[in-house]
VOBA-1610 file (N, C-alpha, C; in pm, whole numbers, padded with zeros to 5 digits, always signed):
BEGIN
Unk-02891-00739+03845Unk-02939-00607+03810Unk-02854-00550+03695Unk-02919-00495+03595Unk-02845-00441+03480Unk-02777-00310+03516Unk-02662-00285+03452Unk-02584-00165+03483Unk-02604-00056+03376Unk-02719-00058+03310Unk-02750+00044+03211Unk-02900+00075+03219Unk-02937+00194+03168Unk-03078+00232+03164Unk-03137+00215+03024Unk-03050+00222+02922Unk-03097+00217+02784Unk-02988+00153+02699Unk-03025+00064+02609Unk-02927-00008+02528Unk-02961+00006+02380Unk-02856+00033+02300Unk-02869+00038+02155Unk-02779-00072+02100Unk-02833-00156+02009Unk-02757-00267+01954Unk-02760-00259+01801Unk-02644-00268+01740Unk-02632-00275+01595Unk-02588-00417+01561Unk-02678-00493+01498Unk-02651-00633+01463Unk-02555-00643+01346Unk-02478-00751+01343Unk-02390-00780+01231Unk-02260-00700+01229Unk-02229-00631+01338Unk-02108-00549+01343Unk-01996-00628+01410Unk-01892-00658+01332Unk-01778-00730+01388Unk-01665-00634+01422Unk-01630-00546+01328Unk-01521-00451+01348Unk-01576-00309+01340Unk-01525-00223+01426Unk-01567-00083+01424Unk-01455+00004+01477Unk-01458+00130+01434Unk-01371+00233+01491Unk-01462+00323+01573Unk-01412+00372+01685Unk-01495+00453+01775Unk-01421+00580+01813Unk-01491+00693+01801Unk-01433+00822+01839Unk-01540+00903+01913Unk-01522+00925+02045Unk-01614+01014+02116Unk-01565+01158+02102Unk-01653+01248+02058Unk-01622+01390+02048Unk-01731+01464+02125Unk-01693+01514+02242Unk-01787+01582+02331Unk-01904+01486+02358Unk-02026+01522+02320Unk-02142+01434+02342Unk-02182+01359+02216Unk-02094+01355+02117Unk-02122+01282+01994Unk-02033+01158+01990Unk-02097+01043+01975Unk-02025+00916+01962Unk-02020+00884+01814Unk-01901+00870+01759Unk-01886+00846+01616Unk-01831+00705+01597Unk-01901+00627+01514Unk-01861+00490+01485Unk-01842+00475+01335Unk-01733+00410+01295Unk-01710+00372+01155Unk-01717+00221+01150Unk-01810+00171+01070Unk-01839+00028+01066Unk-01815-00024+00924Unk-01751-00140+00913Unk-01731-00201+00782Unk-01866-00243+00724Unk-01893-00207+00599Unk-02014-00252+00529Unk-02141-00184+00573Unk-02253-00255+00554Unk-02387-00204+00583Unk-02434-00250+00721Unk-02530-00176+00777Unk-02593-00217+00902Unk-02705-00314+00871Unk-02723-00413+00958Unk-02832-00508+00937Unk-02965-00454+00988Unk-02963-00374+01096Unk-03089-00319+01147Unk-03132-00206+01055Unk-03261-00197+01028Unk-03307-00085+00947Unk-03387+00014+01030Unk-03444-00030+01140Unk-03523+00060+01224Unk-03461+00065+01363Unk-03432+00186+01410Unk-03371+00202+01542Unk-03457+00300+01620Unk-03515+00255+01730Unk-03594+00344+01814Unk-03503+00414+01913Unk-03524+00544+01933Unk-03438+00620+02023Unk-03521+00687+02130Unk-03472+00681+02253Unk-03537+00746+02366Unk-03476+00884+02382Unk-03555+00992+02367Unk-03500+01129+02377Unk-03444+01162+02515Unk-03475+01081+02614Unk-03417+01100+02747Unk-03267+01074+02745Unk-03222+00989+02651Unk-03082+00950+02643Unk-03013+00999+02515Unk-03085+00999+02404Unk-03025+01028+02274Unk-03092+01149+02210Unk-03011+01247+02171Unk-03064+01366+02102Unk-03095+01335+01957Unk-02999+01271+01888Unk-03020+01240+01747Unk-02922+01132+01702Unk-02954+01075+01586Unk-02864+00979+01523Unk-02862+01010+01375Unk-02742+01004+01318Unk-02726+01027+01175Unk-02640+00913+01122Unk-02691+00841+01023Unk-02619+00728+00967Unk-02595+00758+00819Unk-02468+00750+00778Unk-02435+00778+00638Unk-02335+00675+00588Unk-02315+00675+00459Unk-02225+00579+00395Unk-02110+00655+00331Unk-01986+00616+00364Unk-01868+00673+00301Unk-01840+00589+00177Unk-01875+00643+00060Unk-01862+00564-00062Unk-01717+00533-00096Unk-01625+00618-00054Unk-01482+00595-00084Unk-01428+00474-00009Unk-01468+00457+00118Unk-01414+00347+00199Unk-01512+00231+00212Unk-01639+00254+00178Unk-01741+00150+00195Unk-01787+00134+00339Unk-01744+00225+00426Unk-01781+00216+00568Unk-01912+00292+00594Unk-01987+00242+00691Unk-02104+00311+00740Unk-02060+00395+00860Unk-02102+00521+00863Unk-02063+00611+00972Unk-02188+00647+01051Unk-02179+00628+01181Unk-02291+00658+01272Unk-02249+00772+01363Unk-02329+00878+01366Unk-02309+00990+01459Unk-02425+00982+01559Unk-02392+00950+01682Unk-02493+00935+01786Unk-02472+01047+01889Unk-02565+01142+01895Unk-02557+01253+01991Unk-02632+01214+02117Unk-02560+01202+02229Unk-02621+01165+02356Unk-02639+01290+02442Unk-02732+01283+02535Unk-02757+01395+02625Unk-02642+01413+02724Unk-02630+01535+02777Unk-02522+01568+02870Unk-02522+01481+02995Unk-02638+01441+03040Unk-02649+01369+03167Unk-02645+01218+03149Unk-02574+01172+03045Unk-02570+01029+03015Unk-02424+00982+03009Unk-02396+00870+03075Unk-02266+00806+03056Unk-02287+00691+02958Unk-02179+00648+02896Unk-02194+00543+02797Unk-02083+00440+02810Unk-02117+00320+02768Unk-02023+00208+02767Unk-02040+00142+02631Unk-01929+00126+02558Unk-01931+00072+02423Unk-01853-00058+02422Unk-01914-00163+02364Unk-01843-00291+02354Unk-01905-00374+02243Unk-01836-00480+02206Unk-01889-00567+02102Unk-01910-00707+02160Unk-02004-00778+02099Unk-02034-00916+02136Unk-02027-01002+02011Unk-02006-01133+02030Unk-02000-01222+01915Unk-02102-01334+01930Unk-02124-01405+01821Unk-02220-01517+01815Unk-02361-01478+01856Unk-02428-01393+01786Unk-02391-01325+01662Unk-02315-01195+01691Unk-02242-01146+01588Unk-02164-01022+01601Unk-02258-00904+01617Unk-02223-00815+01711Unk-02303-00693+01731Unk-02224-00591+01812Unk-02257-00464+01787Unk-02201-00351+01860Unk-02307-00307+01960Unk-02266-00291+02086Unk-02360-00257+02193Unk-02318-00124+02256Unk-02416-00036+02275Unk-02393+00092+02342Unk-02491+00098+02459Unk-02435+00093+02580Unk-02518+00103+02700Unk-02514+00246+02750Unk-02631+00302+02777Unk-02642+00439+02826Unk-02701+00437+02965Unk-02646+00519+03051Unk-02694+00527+03190Unk-02710+00672+03227Unk-02822+00703+03291Unk-02847+00840+03335Unk-02758+00870+03456Unk-02697+00987+03452Unk-02606+01028+03558Unk-02654+01156+03622Unk-02591+01184+03734Unk-02610+01317+03787Unk-02506+01403+03717Unk-02539+01527+03684Unk-02458+01612+03595Unk-02319+01642+03650Unk-02295+01619+03776Unk-02164+01651+03833Unk-02059+01544+03797Unk-02102+01431+03738Unk-02010+01324+03701Unk-01994+01318+03551Unk-01885+01257+03509Unk-01860+01239+03366Unk-01792+01104+03348Unk-01867+01002+03308Unk-01812+00867+03299Unk-01801+00822+03154Unk-01700+00741+03128Unk-01684+00679+02997Unk-01608+00550+03015Unk-01652+00446+02949Unk-01573+00323+02946Unk-01577+00266+02806Unk-01467+00215+02763Unk-01454+00150+02632Unk-01391+00015+02659Unk-01463-00093+02636Unk-01407-00226+02658Unk-01355-00279+02526Unk-01230-00249+02501Unk-01169-00289+02375Unk-01018-00282+02392Unk-00946-00352+02308Unk-00801-00343+02316Unk-00748-00224+02236Unk-00835-00142+02181Unk-00793-00028+02101Unk-00741+00086+02188Unk-00793+00102+02308Unk-00755+00213+02394Unk-00702+00159+02526Unk-00594+00219+02575Unk-00549+00185+02709Unk-00618+00275+02809Unk-00630+00402+02775Unk-00688+00497+02868Unk-00755+00609+02790Unk-00873+00648+02831Unk-00942+00761+02770Unk-00977+00858+02880Unk-00940+00983+02863Unk-00968+01085+02964Unk-01047+01195+02897Unk-01164+01226+02950Unk-01243+01338+02901Unk-01214+01457+02990Unk-01178+01567+02932Unk-01146+01686+03010Unk-01263+01782+03003Unk-01319+01810+03116Unk-01438+01895+03122Unk-01409+02034+03068Unk-01292+02093+03100Unk-01260+02226+03050Unk-01255+02227+02899Unk-01195+02125+02840Unk-01185+02117+02695Unk-01323+02110+02632Unk-01412+02031+02692Unk-01548+02020+02640Unk-01619+02155+02648Unk-01602+02226+02759Unk-01666+02356+02775Unk-01617+02455+02670Unk-01486+02455+02644Unk-01430+02545+02543Unk-01487+02512+02406Unk-01489+02383+02371Unk-01540+02341+02241Unk-01688+02377+02227Unk-01766+02352+02332Unk-01909+02385+02327Unk-01931+02535+02313Unk-01846+02617+02379Unk-01857+02762+02364Unk-01827+02806+02221Unk-01725+02745+02161Unk-01691+02777+02022Unk-01807+02743+01930Unk-01863+02623+01947Unk-01973+02581+01862Unk-02097+02667+01883Unk-02122+02706+02008Unk-02237+02791+02038Unk-02221+02927+01972Unk-02098+02981+01973Unk-02076+03111+01911Unk-02094+03102+01760Unk-02054+02988+01699Unk-02077+02969+01556Unk-02226+02962+01526Unk-02300+02895+01615Unk-02443+02881+01595Unk-02514+03016+01602Unk-02475+03101+01699Unk-02541+03230+01713Unk-02502+03325+01601Unk-02382+03306+01543Unk-02341+03390+01431Unk-02418+03356+01304Unk-02472+03236+01297Unk-02545+03194+01177Unk-02692+03230+01189Unk-02722+03357+01201Unk-02860+03401+01211Unk-02917+03423+01072Unk-03046+03453+01063Unk-03111+03476+00935Unk-03050+03595+00861Unk-02991+03691+00934Unk-02931+03808+00871Unk-02807+03771+00791Unk-02746+03659+00820Unk-02622+03620+00754Unk-02644+03542+00625Unk-02769+03515+00589Unk-02797+03437+00470Unk-02828+03528+00352Unk-02785+03487+00236Unk-02813+03559+00113Unk-02922+03483+00041Unk-03027+03552+00000Unk-03136+03486-00072Unk-03105+03493-00221Unk-03111+03379-00284Unk-03084+03368-00428Unk-03211+03323-00496Unk-03251+03396-00600Unk-03370+03359-00675Unk-03326+03275-00793Unk-03371+03151-00798Unk-03336+03060-00907Unk-03447+03067-01011Unk-03411+03092-01136Unk-03513+03098-01241Unk-03587+02965-01252Unk-03715+02972-01290Unk-03796+02851-01302Unk-03743+02757-01410Unk-03672+02811-01506Unk-03622+02728-01615Unk-03482+02672-01585Unk-03447+02664-01460Unk-03315+02615-01419Unk-03296+02470-01464Unk-03190+02446-01539Unk-03163+02310-01587Unk-03025+02263-01543Unk-02965+02333-01450Unk-02831+02298-01403Unk-02830+02169-01324Unk-02711+02127-01288Unk-02695+02007-01208Unk-02709+02040-01061Unk-02748+01941-00984Unk-02754+01956-00839Unk-02611+01970-00786Unk-02588+02069-00703Unk-02455+02091-00648Unk-02433+02001-00525Unk-02313+01953-00513Unk-02275+01873-00397Unk-02171+01953-00319Unk-02198+01971-00191Unk-02105+02042-00103Unk-02030+01939-00022Unk-01898+01944-00030Unk-01814+01850+00044Unk-01747+01926+00157Unk-01763+01876+00278Unk-01700+01936+00395Unk-01591+01839+00440Unk-01467+01884+00435Unk-01354+01799+00474Unk-01285+01861+00595Unk-01315+01809+00716Unk-01254+01868+00835Unk-01105+01841+00848Unk-01051+01749+00769Unk-00907+01722+00772Unk-00864+01651+00899Unk-00734+01631+00911Unk-00673+01565+01026Unk-00738+01432+01060Unk-00764+01350+00957Unk-00815+01216+00983Unk-00701+01126+01028Unk-00735+01011+01071Unk-00631+00915+01110Unk-00571+00946+01245Unk-00441+00926+01256Unk-00375+00934+01385Unk-00322+01072+01421Unk-00307+01161+01323Unk-00251+01294+01349Unk-00358+01383+01413Unk-00340+01423+01540Unk-00442+01505+01607Unk-00434+01653+01569Unk-00331+01694+01494Unk-00313+01836+01463Unk-00262+01908+01588Unk-00291+02037+01596Unk-00246+02116+01712Unk-00322+02073+01837Unk-00255+02079+01951Unk-00317+02044+02079Unk-00290+02158+02176Unk-00396+02209+02240Unk-00382+02315+02340Unk-00500+02309+02436Unk-00474+02331+02563Unk-00579+02333+02666Unk-00665+02208+02664Unk-00605+02095+02632Unk-00681+01970+02631Unk-00765+01951+02506Unk-00757+02043+02410Unk-00834+02033+02286Unk-00742+01985+02174Unk-00797+01901+02088Unk-00724+01857+01970Unk-00787+01923+01849Unk-00702+01970+01760Unk-00749+02038+01639Unk-00845+01949+01560Unk-00816+01819+01551Unk-00901+01731+01471Unk-01040+01718+01533Unk-01051+01722+01667Unk-01182+01714+01732Unk-01264+01840+01705Unk-01199+01955+01712Unk-01267+02082+01685Unk-01312+02086+01539Unk-01221+02050+01447Unk-01255+02052+01304Unk-01374+01962+01275Unk-01376+01842+01334Unk-01485+01749+01309Unk-01616+01805+01364Unk-01615+01857+01486Unk-01737+01910+01546Unk-01790+02030+01467Unk-01700+02119+01424Unk-01740+02235+01344Unk-01797+02189+01209Unk-01734+02088+01148Unk-01783+02036+01020Unk-01922+01975+01036Unk-01946+01902+01147Unk-02078+01845+01172Unk-02182+01954+01193Unk-02143+02061+01264Unk-02235+02173+01288Unk-02265+02244+01156Unk-02163+02263+01072Unk-02181+02326+00941Unk-02275+02242+00855Unk-02256+02110+00859Unk-02344+02019+00784Unk-02489+02038+00828Unk-02508+02044+00960Unk-02643+02060+01014Unk-02704+02194+00971Unk-02622+02301+00971Unk-02672+02433+00929Unk-02704+02435+00780Unk-02622+02369+00699Unk-02645+02366+00554Unk-02770+02286+00519Unk-02803+02186+00599Unk-02920+02104+00571Unk-03051+02171+00609Unk-03045+02281+00685Unk-03167+02351+00727Unk-03229+02427+00612
//
């Protein structure tokens, strides 16, 4: 009997970095992905965003999973692939497993997640239509397309400030992702 309800497989992935932030699973993968079409079941996955970091050449995957889902991340070889198994849970549990030599122990703190989600929710409600400025661009506009760069900082091993089970780098990343989503609307 299989120990998952839904499986996502990325072919051709040998090395990856993995960072779970609340309900967002973030993967940094060397090079390009071999799969071009990925079907997602909304019962398990809210959204997926795949982008390319031109500076490092890495592909970055942001996979938002539902609250009632546990996940197991591992890699397989011959052929190389990254596997994400999702299992539906009852909401009173919070499971995570990472089968890799990268982590000895991962602990998700429910209070920290609640605080982070409250912060993000308050940012979302503050970004109402009243807070936007409407700019009229002349029809003869010949300027260049503007690029907005969001740099949440604290990359790498430095977690920044830590309090109440929250790491500054996790908050910065989640806020930056939320800002990106608001800017794209």
